[in-house]
C-alpha positions in Angstrom: 44.4 62.5 153.9 43.4 64.1 150.4 46.3 66.2 148.5 46.3 69.8 148.1 46.0 71.2 144.3 50.0 72.5 145.3 50.9 68.9 144.5 50.3 69.5 140.8 51.4 72.4 138.0 51.5 73.5 134.8 53.7 72.5 132.2 56.4 75.0 131.4 55.8 77.0 128.1 59.5 76.4 127.1 61.6 73.3 126.8 65.4 72.9 128.2 67.9 71.3 125.7 70.6 69.3 127.5 73.9 71.5 127.3 75.3 69.5 124.7 72.7 69.4 122.5 71.4 72.7 122.0 68.8 72.7 119.4 67.9 74.6 115.8 65.7 74.0 113.1 67.7 71.7 110.9 68.4 69.6 113.9 65.1 68.8 114.5 64.5 68.2 110.7 67.2 66.1 110.6 65.9 63.9 113.5 62.2 64.2 112.0 63.4 62.3 109.0 65.5 59.6 111.1 62.4 59.1 113.1 60.0 58.4 109.9 63.3 56.3 108.2 62.8 52.6 108.7 67.0 52.6 107.5 67.5 52.8 111.1 66.3 48.8 111.6 67.5 45.7 111.2 65.1 44.9 108.0 64.4 48.0 107.2 61.0 47.4 108.1 60.2 49.1 111.1 61.1 53.1 112.0 60.6 54.9 115.2 57.5 56.1 113.9 56.1 52.4 113.4 55.2 52.3 117.6 54.7 56.1 117.9 52.5 57.7 115.5 51.1 61.3 115.6 47.5 59.9 115.1 47.6 58.0 118.4 49.6 61.2 120.5 52.8 59.4 119.4 52.1 56.2 121.2 49.7 53.3 119.4 46.4 51.8 119.7 48.0 47.9 120.7 48.0 46.6 124.0 51.5 45.9 123.1 53.5 46.9 120.1 54.5 44.4 117.0 57.6 46.0 115.7 60.2 43.7 113.1 58.2 41.6 110.5 54.9 43.4 111.0 52.3 44.8 108.4 49.6 47.3 109.2 48.6 50.1 111.0 46.6 50.7 114.5 44.6 47.9 115.6 45.0 45.9 112.0 48.8 45.5 112.6 49.8 41.8 113.0 52.5 39.8 112.3 53.9 38.5 108.6 54.1 35.1 108.5 56.4 32.7 109.2 57.3 34.6 112.2 59.7 34.3 115.0 59.3 37.5 116.6 57.6 38.4 119.8 55.4 40.7 120.8 57.2 44.2 121.9 57.6 43.4 126.1 55.3 46.5 127.3 52.9 48.9 125.7 54.4 51.7 123.9 54.4 55.1 125.9 53.8 58.2 124.5 57.0 60.3 123.3 54.7 63.6 123.6 56.4 65.6 126.5 58.9 63.5 127.4 60.8 66.5 127.2 59.5 67.4 130.5 60.3 64.0 132.2 61.3 64.2 135.5 60.0 67.6 136.3 58.5 68.7 139.9 57.1 71.5 140.9 60.3 73.2 142.6 63.6 73.8 140.3 64.2 73.2 136.6 64.4 69.8 135.4 67.7 68.4 134.6 67.2 66.7 130.4 70.1 64.7 130.8 68.6 63.0 133.8 65.3 62.2 132.6 63.9 59.3 133.4 62.6 56.8 130.3 61.1 53.8 130.0 58.5 51.8 131.9 61.6 50.7 134.1 63.7 53.6 134.0 66.7 52.1 132.5 67.5 54.9 130.3 68.4 58.6 131.5 67.5 61.7 129.0 65.9 61.5 125.1 69.7 60.9 123.7 70.5 57.5 125.5 66.5 56.6 124.8 66.9 56.8 121.2 69.2 54.4 120.7 67.6 51.5 122.6 64.8 50.4 120.6 67.5 50.1 117.8 69.2 47.7 119.5 66.5 45.7 120.9 65.4 42.4 118.7 61.3 42.7 118.9 61.5 46.6 118.4 63.8 47.3 115.4 66.7 44.8 115.3 65.4 41.5 114.1 67.4 38.4 113.7 69.9 39.2 111.1 72.5 41.5 113.4 73.5 41.3 117.0 73.0 43.8 119.8 76.9 44.4 119.2 76.8 44.8 115.8 73.2 47.1 114.7 74.2 50.9 115.5 77.5 50.1 113.4 75.4 48.8 110.3 72.9 51.6 110.4 75.1 54.3 110.7 77.1 53.1 107.6 73.7 52.7 105.7 73.2 56.3 106.6 76.6 57.1 105.6 76.2 55.9 102.3 72.6 58.2 101.4 74.0 61.7 100.2 71.5 63.4 101.7 72.1 62.3 105.1 75.5 62.9 104.4 74.7 66.4 103.7 72.2 66.8 106.6 74.8 65.5 109.2 77.4 67.7 107.8 75.3 71.0 108.2 74.1 70.5 111.6 77.2 69.0 113.1 79.7 71.2 111.0 83.0 71.5 112.3 83.2 67.6 112.6 85.1 65.5 110.4 83.1 62.2 110.2 79.6 63.7 111.6 77.6 60.7 110.8 77.9 58.7 113.9 75.7 56.9 116.5 76.1 60.1 119.1 75.0 62.4 116.7 71.9 60.1 115.6 71.0 60.1 119.2 71.0 63.8 119.4 69.2 64.5 116.4 66.1 61.9 117.1 66.1 63.6 120.8 66.2 67.2 119.3 63.0 66.4 117.3 61.5 64.6 120.3 61.8 67.4 122.3 59.4 69.8 120.0 56.9 67.3 120.5 55.1 69.0 123.2 51.3 69.6 124.5 51.4 72.1 127.1 48.4 74.2 126.4 45.6 71.8 127.9 43.0 73.4 129.8 44.2 72.3 133.0 47.5 74.1 131.9 45.6 77.2 131.8 43.6 76.4 134.8 47.1 76.2 136.5 48.5 79.2 135.3 45.6 81.3 136.9 42.6 81.0 134.4 40.0 79.6 136.9 37.0 79.7 134.2 39.4 77.0 132.0 37.5 74.1 133.7 33.7 73.8 134.5 32.4 73.5 137.8 32.3 69.4 137.0 35.4 69.4 136.1 36.6 71.0 139.4 34.6 68.6 141.3 36.6 65.5 139.1 39.9 67.5 140.4 39.2 67.7 144.1 37.8 63.9 143.9 41.0 63.1 142.1 43.1 65.0 145.0 41.1 63.3 148.0 40.8 59.8 146.4 45.0 59.6 146.8 45.5 59.6 142.9 47.8 62.8 143.4 50.3 60.7 145.7 51.8 59.5 142.9 50.5 61.3 139.9 51.8 64.6 140.5 53.6 67.7 139.6 53.5 69.3 135.8 53.0 65.7 134.1 51.2 64.4 136.8 54.1 62.0 137.4 56.4 61.6 140.3 58.7 59.2 138.1 59.1 56.4 140.4 58.5 52.8 140.4 55.7 51.4 142.1 54.2 47.5 142.3 50.3 47.5 141.7 50.0 43.9 140.6 48.7 45.0 137.0 47.8 41.8 135.5 50.2 40.6 132.3 49.9 41.0 128.9 48.6 37.9 127.2 50.7 38.7 124.3 53.9 37.3 126.0 54.2 33.6 127.4 56.4 34.9 130.2 55.7 37.0 133.2 57.4 40.3 133.4 58.7 41.4 136.6 60.4 44.4 135.8 63.9 45.5 136.2 64.4 44.3 140.1 62.1 41.7 139.6 59.6 43.0 142.0 56.5 44.0 139.4 57.4 47.8 139.9 56.9 50.0 136.9 56.8 53.4 136.8 53.8 56.0 137.7 52.8 57.5 133.9 52.1 60.5 133.0 47.9 61.6 133.0 48.4 63.6 129.6 46.6 63.1 126.6 44.9 59.8 127.9 41.9 60.1 125.4 44.7 59.4 122.8 46.8 56.8 124.6 44.9 53.9 125.4 45.3 51.1 125.8 46.5 51.8 129.9 49.6 50.3 132.2 52.5 48.7 131.1 51.2 46.3 129.9 48.4 47.6 128.0 45.6 45.4 129.7 43.1 48.1 130.6 41.4 49.7 127.5 39.3 52.7 129.4 39.9 54.9 131.9 37.1 53.3 134.1 39.0 50.0 134.3 41.8 51.8 135.5 39.9 53.4 138.3 38.0 50.3 138.9 41.2 48.1 139.1 42.8 50.8 141.8 39.1 50.4 144.0 40.1 46.7 143.6 43.8 47.0 145.0 42.4 49.3 147.9 40.0 46.5 148.2 43.0 44.0 149.0 42.9 42.4 145.5 45.9 41.5 143.4 45.4 40.8 139.7 48.6 39.3 138.9 49.2 35.9 140.6 52.5 36.3 140.6 52.7 39.4 143.1 52.4 38.9 146.4 51.0 41.1 149.1 54.2 42.1 150.4 55.4 43.5 147.5 51.9 45.7 147.1 52.8 49.6 147.0 50.9 50.9 150.5 49.8 54.3 148.8 48.3 52.1 146.3 46.5 50.4 149.1 45.8 53.4 151.1 43.6 54.9 148.0 40.1 55.4 148.4 38.3 55.1 144.8 35.1 54.3 144.8 32.5 53.1 141.9 30.8 56.7 142.2 33.6 58.9 142.0 34.9 57.6 138.5 33.0 59.5 136.2 34.3 62.5 137.9 37.5 61.8 137.9 37.3 61.1 134.7 35.9 63.9 133.7 38.8 66.0 135.4 41.5 63.7 133.3 39.9 64.6 130.1 40.9 68.7 130.9 44.6 67.4 130.3 44.2 66.4 126.6 45.8 68.9 124.1 45.5 67.9 120.7 47.5 71.0 119.3 50.6 69.4 119.4 52.8 68.8 116.0 51.7 66.1 113.8 53.5 66.8 110.5 54.9 63.8 108.8 57.3 63.7 105.9 56.4 62.8 102.5 59.3 61.0 101.7 62.8 59.6 104.0 66.1 60.2 102.2 66.4 56.6 102.2 63.8 56.0 99.8 62.0 53.5 101.8 58.3 53.7 103.0 57.6 56.7 105.2 57.1 55.3 108.7 58.3 51.7 108.0 55.7 49.0 106.9 52.5 49.9 108.0 50.3 49.7 105.0 
């Protein structure tokens, strides 16, 4: 049975801050500098922005990312030699609109509980912000342990006068404002400014019936009728739940990725700004939206693409989908109405550490 358009929604016009991290321009600017500063990584070669680039909608154009010991940008990024660092485990998710993670059509969302990562292992942007710093292949590297890296990063930041001054201004009233919690708060405050909530779909859901063409409205109806909206619903077009679909593993890593509960379940991604965030799925295995929809057609037909996933593990919602090859171009036409390119892409010209902005991406 097809869903009603009422299961979808426009994004809010403004963002909610957590009670303990109200925003202000100085905090956002501090967060922006930290986001682009490789001082946060063990080898000083990776920034948050290395794998979350404005040109790629704050994601990047690789199946799975190269963090530590990488060089180059976009499809040209590769490991330096010699190399003992693995590829990042999963596809780089866009940071855009993560301020709205967890939002439903009913009631206000809670930024403290916002589900993060492909496996929901963190809640809220503040908690999320520090995890890549502690992860070996993302930012940490071999020189420090998971237990020592944050202390090292904080010590480095304390030794930079401009950061001392900025932290002091933003977190005034604290005797020693440079610490991990405030580092996370500043980055999260910046990330909450990265929103794209003015797509033509948003305008349509806010009442402008002319915002979509007739063929785009047909694509919207196909999206609802085929069952896509059973998981891709709400203003973010995600139920933020884990589903087992049997998506093939990335070939960048030897081990199979069974997810946090060992059942190959991963979070429904948002469908917003898909034009800029290929490749798709947690493993980045599908280069185009057509490939994603063909995958769902196969799943509905009983095919399981990942040899490690059993039929009993497969999500029944995916099995019940009714995607046909003839519907795919119409659905993709609708998905393109979810794109909004008007988000902030400002990159600082320098960072307080004096290191390369964005890390080693040359």
